[in-house]
N, C-alpha and C positions, 0 to 999 in steps of 0.2 A: 173648474180650476181657476183660482184667483191669481192673476198675474201681478207681479210686483211692479210698483210704479217706477218709471224711468228716473234715474238720478242724473241730473245735469249740474255742472259746476257753475257757480256764479261768474259773471263776465269779468269780475275783477280778480278772480282766483288764478293761480298759476296752472299751466297745463299739466295734466297727469302724465308722467313719464315712466311710471312703473305700474305693472298690473297689480290689482288688489286680488290676491289669490282666493280669499274667503268669498268675496262677491262673485268672482268668476266661477268658483265651484258651485255656489248656490244657483247661479243662472244656468250653468251647464246641467245641473241636476234637474232643473225645471224643463230644459229642452229635451232631455232624455225622457222625462215623464210625459211630455206632450206627444213625442213621437210614439211612445208606447200606447198611449190612448188612441191615437189615430189608427194604429194597426190592430187594436183590440176589437173584440166583438162589440158592435154598437158604435164603432168609430167611423172613420171616413170610408165610404165604399170604394173610392178611387185608390186611396192609399192601401187598402186591404187587398186590392186586386193586383198590385204591382209585384214584379219579380226582379231578380238580379238582371235578367236580360232586358226587361222592359224599361228600366230606368238608367241603364248604363250610358245611353246616349246623352242623357241630361247631365251626367257627371262631366263628360267632355265639354259640353256647352258651358257649364258653370266655370270650369277651369279656364276656358278661353275668355269668359267675361271678366274673371279676376285679372287675367293677363292684360286685357284691354284697359281696364281701369288703372292698372299700374302704369302702363305706357302713357296714358293721358294724365297721370298724376291726379286723378279724380278721387281723392281720399274719402270724401263723403260717400261716393258711390262704392268705393272699395269696401267700406264697412258692410254694406248690404250684400255685396257679391261674396265676400268671405263667409257671411252667414249662410248664403245659398249653397256654397260649397260644403260647409260644415253639415248642412242638412243632408247632403248625399251620404256622408259618413254615418250619421245617425240612422238614416234609412237602411243602409246595407247592414249595419250592426243589428238593428231590430229585426230585420228579415232573417238574419242568421240565427238570432236568439229564438225566433219563432220555430225554426227548423232544428233547434237543439245543437247548433254548431258552435257558436261562441257568442259573447255579449260585448257591449261597448266597454265593459270593465276589462275584458280580456284585451281589447284593442289598446286601451290606455295603459294597461300593465306592460304589454309588449313594447309600446312606445317609450314608456318611462325607463324600462330596463335598457333599451337600446341607447337612449340619450346618456344614461349614466355610464354604461360600459364603454361608450365611444368618446367620453370626455374625462379620462382619468386625470388630466391636468386641472380639472375643475373640482371633481368630486373625490379625487384620491385613488390610488391604486387598489386599495382594499375594497372600496365600494364598487369600483369598476369590475374587479374579479368576482365579487358577489353577484353582480348583475350579468355575469356570463363572459367577461372578457378573458380570452385565453392567449392573447398576444402579449409578448414582452416588449413594452414600449417605454420610452422616456417620458415620464409625466411632467418633467420640467421643460416646458416649451419656451420659456423666457419671452413670452409675448409674441412668438413667431407664428403667423398664420400658416406658413409653409410647413413648420414642424407639426402643427395640429393636423394638417392634411395628410402628412406622411403617417402619423399615428393612426388617423382615421382609416386610411387604406389598409394598413397592416391589421388592424382590428377587424375590419370588414372581411379581409381575406381569411383570417382565422375563423371567423363565424361561418364562412362558406365551406371551409374544409371540415369543420365540425358537423355542419348540417349534412354534407355529402357523405361523411363517414357514418353518421347515424342512420341515414337513409339506406346506405349500402348494407349495413348490418341487418336492418329490418327486412329488407327485401332486395337482393341483388338484381333481380329481374326488373325491378322498377327503375334501375339506373343504367340504361343502355349507353353505348358510347355517345359522346356529345356530338351534336350536329353542327356543321359549319354555319348554320343559320341561327344558332343559339345566341350569338353575339348581337343580334338585331333585337332591340327591346320591343316587347309587345306594347309597352306604354306609349310608343311614338304615335303621332297622328297617322291615320291609315295611309295617306298618300306618301308620307315620308317613309313609313315602314315598307310599303310596296317597292319604292325605289331602292331602298337598301337591300331588300331581299333579292331583287333582280341583280344588283351589283355583286352580292355574295355568290349567287348562282353562277354568274359570269366567270368568276375565278375558277370554277370547276368545269368550265367549258360548256355549261348549259345556258345558252343565250342565243338570241338572233344575231346573225353576223353583222348586219347594219340596220339602220332605221328603215331602209326601203323594204326589207323583208317583214317589217312589222305592219306595214300598211295593209297587206292582205289579211293579216291576223285581226286587225281592227275590224275590217269588213266582215270576217268570219264570225267574230264575237257579236257584232251588231245583228247579223242575220239570226244567230242562235237566240239572242234576246228577243228579237221580233217574233220568232216562232213560238216562244214560250208565252210572251205577253198576249199574242193574238188569241189564245184559247179562252180568255176571259173567265177562267175557272179559278175561284178563290183558293182551291186546294193546290193550285200550281204556284201560288205566291212565293213559297220558298225557292222554287226553281227559277222564277223570274229574278228574285234577289240574287241568287247564285250567278246567273248569267250577267246581270248588271255588274256584279263584283268582278267577274272575269273581264268584262269590257273595260272597267276602270283600271284594273291591274295592267292590262295591255297598254292602255293609253299612257299610264304613268311611266311604263318602261319605254314607250316611244319617246317620251320627254327625256328620259335618262340618256338614250342614245343620241338625242339632239342637243344634249348639254343644257336642258331646261329643267329647273326645279319645279315639279308639278304643284307643290304647295304654294310657292310664290306666284306661279303663273295663275293659279286659281284665285289667289288673293287679289292679284292685279285685275283679273277679269271681274271679280265681285265689285271692286272699286269702280271700274268702268261702267258696270251695270247700274250701280247706284247713281252715278253722275248722269247717265243717259235717261234713266227712269225719272230722275228729278227734273231734267230738262223737258221731258214729255209732260209732266204734271204742270210745269210753268207755262208751256206753250198751248196746252189743251184749251179749247173754247168752252168746254163743259167738263164735269167730272169724268174721269176715265171710264167709270162703270157705264156711262151712258153712250159711249162711242162704239162704233162698229169695228170689227176686226180690221177692215181696210183702213179706217181712220187711225186706229192704233198703230198699224204698221207704218203709215205715212208719218205719224209723229215720231216713231222710233227712228226712221230713216233721217228725218230732219234733225233730231237730236244728235245722231252720229255725225252728220255733216257739220253742225254747229260746233260741237266739241272738237272735231278734227281741225276746223278752221282756227279756233281759239288756240289749240296746241301749236299749229303752224306759226301763228302770229307770235306766240311766246318764244318759240324756237328762233324765229328771225330776230327778235329783239335781243335775245341772249347772244346770238351769233354776232350781231352788230356791236354789242357792248364788249365782246371779247376781242375784237379786231384791234382796237387801239392798244390794248395790253400786249398783244403779240408783237405789234409794230414797235412798241417801246422796248421790248426785250431784244428785238433784232437790231 
């Protein structure tokens, strides 16, 4: 496959502020062809072995990397990360096509119809209705974002009613009464989902009374995980994963009872680990790989003491600088 050369603008040209649809379509078609070749016989062995379950974790990672690049305003890096996220879409669509479920064309068609039917103020009522809009909304939003959102919610609600109605007609047994947990999105990060599920269950009276009752449960789940992991039987790996999940779920709900957001607590822990590990690298007399476990532990303890002392010093400086301001107000 011959790749098209990159097109770069001259330094003295004006920045491009609008997408070139023709070029974008051509490059997207090329991406689809590349993905199809990777999954085809004679393509990449790794790509051909993947399944929806095996690559789903990468989708979450790529979404977080996009999020990180946006937070840092690293637009050069964001270009690459958006490409990696798009790769996940192409991968899923190609696997679905291989199984005869749907193709990337179906994905794009569904997206295009949704965009048109939810923007009658841009494409007109007639086009929106042709795209499936069944809600009666005012297409004249007069430049109001609030009006756009109201229309969006009404159209989305009408879509859901239509989908539920069609599903009920097709098979009433497939639509049991809604669960009180249905309002917790599966798309949430797992830690946030676990906390919200626990909070919803609490409203039904299904919860531990206080955080103290959760501590024995943490010990119980730890013991069950240890028992499964001790077998060293590869066939028990799903059971090990299940027990680890139970332990994580319990710890997240312990945090909920303590008023601690597990996601933020772990992010802060990750930050501290990065700082301490970096301090170890800087303090090590030799590469870490050459050190004994005792030497590594000593470096870790030293890094913790060093960073704690630095934090205390910063806190003292901030406290001293705040005192004159307090005195001035008094």
